[in-house]
C-alpha positions, 0 to 999 in steps of 0.5 A: 719072307718073314710074315708078321703074323700074330703068331710070329709077332708073339714068338718075337715078343717072348723071345725078346722078353726072355732075353731082356729078362736074362740080361736084367737077372744077370745084371741083378745077380752081378750087383748082388754078388758085389754087394755080398762080397763087399758085405763079407769082406766088411764083416771080415775086417770088423771081425779081424779088428775085434779078434785083434782087440780082444787079443790086445786086451788079453795081453794087457790083462796078462801083463797087468796080472804079471805086475800084480804078482810081482807086486805080491811077491815083493810084499810077500818077500819084505814081510818074510824079510821083516819077520826073519829080522824080528825073530833073529833080533829077539834072540840077540842082545840089542837094547835100549835103557834110559834110567831116568824114565825106567825104560828098557826095551829090545830093538830090532831092525826096521821102523815098520809097523810090525816092527814098531809094534813090538820093539824099538825100531833101528832106521836101517840106513844108519850105523849100529855101533859107530857113528850116529845110531838112530831109533824110533818108537811110538809114544801112544796108542799102539800095542808098545809105546816105548818113547812115551815118556822121552819128553820129559828127558833133559840135557844130562840124562843117560841113554844106555845102548847095548848091541851084543857085547858092546855097551855105550852110554850116551848124554843127552845133549839135544832136544828138538821138535822138528819137521817130519820132513827133516832128516838132518839129525839122521845123517851120519856123524864122526862122533858116537851119537844115539838119536831118538825120534817119535811123534809129537801128540796132536801135531802130525807135521812134527817130530820130537828128537832126542839126541846123545853124545857117547859119554867117552867122546865128551870133554 
């Protein structure tokens, strides 16, 4: 028969204490393990998100670099094309003469700054010999200002245009100040015409337009 002696009571108390300790320790360990797992999973998800963001940024950077390379390549090709046109045209007989203002200048394809710093520029989308030949040049403030004096031209003055072995003489019949958005004078025509375009001094929104008709087409 069990005896409630002090020794037995102490032994039972110790056993109960150990059991309680083990139970509590097990519960605490389980809770910490769950917290650790949740923390690990949370950090792992965050790490995956950060890695994904880094990869996304990397892809965007690659795309931007590729786009910039394409732009640079296009500009380089345009520059090479312009330089090639200038070099080719400089060896070709392409000229304009206006006796009234003692002008004689070479013409080159295009109306870019590079072209017009050396030549009278030809509008690329206009004819070269038949139709409406359209030219542009500076009139002041640049290395060459071939159209500085076209403002003094009058109706009836001559414009001589040379391309290779072709020589055409045009008679001025239009003198206009037009808006810089007015492209109607650059449209092609059935008659052979020549159109000269330059800026108007201190009037950035306007252009000076001189147009002539080929002498052989005039009655």
